[in-house]
N, C-alpha and C positions, 0 to 999 in steps of 0.2 A: 708482062711476063714475070712469073715468080722465079725465085732463085732455083727452085727445084726444076722448073721447066727449062731454065737456062742450062743447068747441069745436064739434064737429059738430052738436050739438043747437042751439047758438046760431045757427050758420050756416043750418041748416035752417029756422029761424024767421024769418030776415031776408028782407025784400023784395029783389027782384032789383037794384033801383037801388043798394042799399047794398052788395051783394056785389061790384059793379064796383069800388068804392073799396077794399073789403077785399082783393080780388084784387091790385090794384095795390100795396097795402101788403105783402102776403105775398110778392110777387115780389122785394121788396128783400132777402129772406132767401135767395134762390136763388143768390147770388153765391158760387160754389164756386171756389176758386183752382185754376188749371191746374197742371200738373206743374212748369213752369218757376218759377212763383211759390212753390209749395211748397218746391222746392229752395232758392230764394233765402232763404225764411224759415228753413229748417233751417240754412243757412250762417250767418245772422245769430245764431240761437240758439247755435250752436257758438262763434262769435266772442265772444259775451257770456259764455258759460260758461267759455271758456279764456282770455279776455283777449287774444286774438289779433286780427289785422286792423289796418287803418289807421284812426286816429281823426282827425277834423277838428273843430277848435274855431274858430269864426268865424261871420261872417254868411253868409247865402245868396249875397249878391253876391260875397263873397270866394271862396266855394266854386266858383261858376260861373266866376269869373275864373281860378282855379287850373285848372279843367278846360279852359278855353279855351287856356291856356298849354301844357298837356300835349298838346293837339291841334294846336299851332302856329298858333293863332288861328282865328277863325271868319269865314266870309264873310257879309256883310250882304246880305240880300235887299231890294231897293228896292221 
């Protein structure tokens, strides 16, 4: 019996109220990255493989400060 068949057998034996929770859990596995995300992940893999790209070493606050400077500052929303 395959793993899929074993899972189906277990699910078929479950009461409906438990299937609701199981369905919610299984839906967490449905997150399939879109084309833009796949492209970005491929770019990162290539940068790691070749050692190219820009590296930043510092805190998150320093990183965001650097980005703000590149954008000419940010406007604060009150």
